[in-house]
C-alpha positions as CSV (number, residue, x, y, z in Angstrom):
1,M,-8.8,-15.7,-11.3
2,N,-7.3,-12.4,-12.2
3,A,-7.3,-9.1,-10.5
4,T,-10.3,-7.8,-12.6
5,S,-12.5,-10.7,-11.7
6,M,-11.7,-10.2,-8.0
7,L,-12.8,-6.5,-8.3
8,H,-9.2,-5.2,-7.6
9,E,-8.4,-1.8,-8.8
10,P,-5.0,-0.6,-10.2
11,H,-3.0,1.8,-8.0
12,R,0.5,3.2,-8.5
13,L,1.6,2.2,-4.9
14,I,0.7,-1.5,-5.0
15,G,3.7,-3.5,-3.8
16,R,5.3,-0.4,-2.2
17,L,5.8,0.6,1.4
18,V,3.2,3.1,2.5
19,R,2.0,4.9,5.6
20,D,-1.7,4.6,6.7
21,T,-2.2,8.2,7.8
22,L,-5.3,7.3,9.9
23,S,-3.5,4.7,12.1
24,G,0.1,5.7,11.6
25,Q,1.0,2.2,10.7
26,I,3.5,1.4,7.9
27,G,3.1,-1.6,5.6
28,V,3.1,-2.8,2.0
29,L,0.0,-2.0,-0.1
30,R,-1.3,-5.3,-1.3
31,A,-4.5,-4.3,-3.1
32,I,-7.3,-1.8,-3.6
33,A,-10.3,-4.0,-3.4
34,P,-13.7,-4.5,-1.7
35,D,-13.9,-5.2,2.0
36,G,-17.1,-7.0,2.6
37,D,-20.3,-5.1,1.6
38,T,-18.9,-1.6,1.9
39,P,-19.6,0.5,-1.2
40,E,-16.1,2.0,-1.5
41,P,-13.0,-0.2,-2.1
42,A,-10.4,-0.5,0.7
43,A,-6.7,-0.3,0.7
44,W,-5.3,-3.7,1.9
45,L,-1.9,-3.4,3.7
46,I,0.4,-5.9,5.5
47,P,3.4,-5.2,7.7
48,E,6.6,-5.3,5.8
49,G,8.0,-8.4,7.5
50,G,4.6,-10.1,7.5
51,G,1.8,-10.2,10.1
52,T,-1.8,-9.3,10.2
53,E,-3.2,-7.5,7.2
54,W,-5.4,-4.4,7.8
55,T,-7.6,-2.1,5.7
56,T,-7.9,1.6,5.4
57,T,-9.3,4.1,2.9
58,P,-7.2,4.5,-0.3
59,R,-7.2,8.3,0.4
60,S,-5.3,7.7,3.7
61,I,-2.2,6.1,2.2
62,E,1.0,7.8,1.3
63,P,4.4,6.5,0.1
64,V,7.1,6.1,2.6
65,A,10.2,7.9,1.5
66,L,13.7,7.1,2.8
67,P,16.8,9.3,2.4
68,G,18.5,8.4,-0.9
69,H,22.1,8.2,-1.7
70,G,21.9,10.4,-4.7
71,P,24.1,13.4,-5.5
72,R,21.7,15.8,-4.0
73,N,20.5,13.5,-1.1
74,E,17.3,13.1,-3.0
75,R,14.5,11.1,-1.4
76,R,13.3,7.9,-3.0
77,T,10.3,5.6,-2.5
78,V,11.2,2.0,-1.5
79,Q,9.6,-0.6,-3.7
80,R,9.2,-4.1,-2.4
81,S,8.7,-6.9,-4.9
82,G,7.5,-10.4,-4.5
83,L,4.4,-9.7,-2.4
């Protein structure tokens, strides 16, 4: 199976650490895909170190930025791979 056949949608933050603004939880965005029979797709997240996956609305996720070590102390988004 591929992502298209599983009704997954592309999203720029998949695989990245995000904040669920509705619950305040932080996790890695795994997919934007259906959740049961709901008409709108859900954002599927999992805690960074593993644990119980949860869903939220795609509109309620935002990237988690950590202080960078750049010349102007820029902020960067942490990308996690292998999930």
